[in-house]
Steps between C-alpha positions, in 0.01 A plus 500: 500500500810462284385777261436732798852437631650574159297818478617616846860436400455692175349799680778512756767469229338784302490725807863436578611554141326839495758634744797271452507551124474124435838435666365181657716243670383245241752649259785509752835323462485232769796307639640345818795647690606271782177422684327816384237526227590808299316710244628794296233697319427834340452668167639756259235763421490774238242778548430778254251786522365771274331780690263656250415836652742560789803351677355272769730197507726402789757224546387169344276724282226495763227767499584792727153641562632795704685620188168563320463876446179661619324829442674755279822297494319230300447741212874569456650152511737344251395176330653172394754344741666163442705307757626148564691314770566155644499599870214261586727198433555291813679202646430296810628199692307258723661241726314240706684302769436134584318625814254702292651847555452711187703814420420734208709794377393692193585831335430709191663805344252774580703640790615862496255589225616210284814306418626405848413186693200529728416247772148364454486189721728387779326266742495158655211277596456189704162331535254781586749776580654742253749781581672746271399721207232383261151596390308677775236284663270794427511413130303277264534428129173311478303793355777642278456525125817402308675812365826565316551807717730383781317720755160400366168679567417735785266377771629143526474310830739609769866598493596309182863507602751337733596586856692354796276288721440194709195296399308200625269303269235243595300378202335794324574740790829690536600768752809716503695778671662716233721806454239777482461725195413831665498855365390814692498842337649781716661253746844521339783321676288465815281234335536159661370143486381395841407141414508257207214488254277209598312310229263206464399348167281216383539361148328193361290363212171315457414346166564757229530789747818620674489773764713692746431752780737672741527766772795708615563725801792732563597792721603839362684739723756776553718601792682834511628448852233730639198388297420133462186412301373175345198371313390161371442436132342201332433354157298218355435332164303225332592332169348229290522311170225300333535260210200571278596235241811299421618800301380806695569625849372816674693645791495807721613673821369754753714684754453758777749672723497761777839601623669236285513636145837339432295180480254654253660392174625779269388771742782752551329676789632498861318292757451800732609855571579715802255791531560843650430382853751215479235227468536218251211489254462185289418505127260242357473353151362218297579311181386218280558316178310273265606300199467194285741248351419312180708190421505459124703177510839437345672722757294804398287718726316833518476694827291810568504689829403822678628634830454813709608647832372812681599674823305754708740791548248781539575547872873482441475776240278713730757458782785597266681163519437433128408721206220501244755389244561167676365184339157389618431216258652296222345239275614283210358279226713242318473218249770265384568205275759245614636201316754223555675421172709229669521358852651741755460802272222759536437802279225756527359838404290722723299821463453719810297808583545685829339796677603717794292754692615741768307623803422835334326325209774522237537182300696352216552176308760312303515205262786262430602172336720226643689208355669223700710193431588266783729194495465279809729235642 
């Protein structure tokens, strides 16, 4: 029983570190201010990238898959691009009152394309109720493979970002009402949100297996004053991680959306479009990822992962809302080596290969290398 509990804790810690970049509260600076328990935490992070065959890096040196050239453009691209920044660096503060009210405010420097403070978390929680901005309830890190790329692989479970919400949690079940992430092509300024995005998620573990599943529903609409149309969209995902041995884990995710592509991770396609008759037509898509983590001991690990996302835009192209040059699918393969030379310091190297295909069949690919150094406190 004790070994199973330790294994569950290890799996959960690994899943969280995959997205939080190992900025765990265990390394925070803890102190007492009056009656409050305080924690200040964060890290300084250096990221560097070398794009081998075309310029596909964005802020924090993350892979910008939509920058991959396709078709004839791929034959005329320049090669060899280097870049580095420290925009991923972050700082956060947690305060817990004697009554058990916890407040968390955290930011990093990715705002405005990089270099200005960006609000990540700003929420409070008391017992089972949370309100404010934090990770969407339609998110799970359980099935994520640890990457150096801040934005990670396409096809991960759910929104993989933060949004304003109110959430209630009871054991492994959590429900929320959130600021919706809608996008409707051809709606323009008439687009509107008629209701919050509603989510329900279950996340738990049993023995060496951790799992999560969630559903989301939202309303897409537009109102011109004379025309008022709306349509429901939904999304769902499952994610899991299995400890094969004390050294090796295997993890993966599956996602599907229809009218909610903002929640289909790394998809850049709208959730719906307005056709020639004024009706809202939803766009569907799916994604997934699979990977393995190998703990070599001594603070060293190897991680290998693959992710993909695809949207069905054939009808949107036929109706003239999108073009054949719009992205239909992206996929990526990565492998990294991470090591901890001293406590609270992580360094790593990562190789990435990405592909993009448009609706008309044009495709292209790009390869790149990453290096990262992170100093936690």
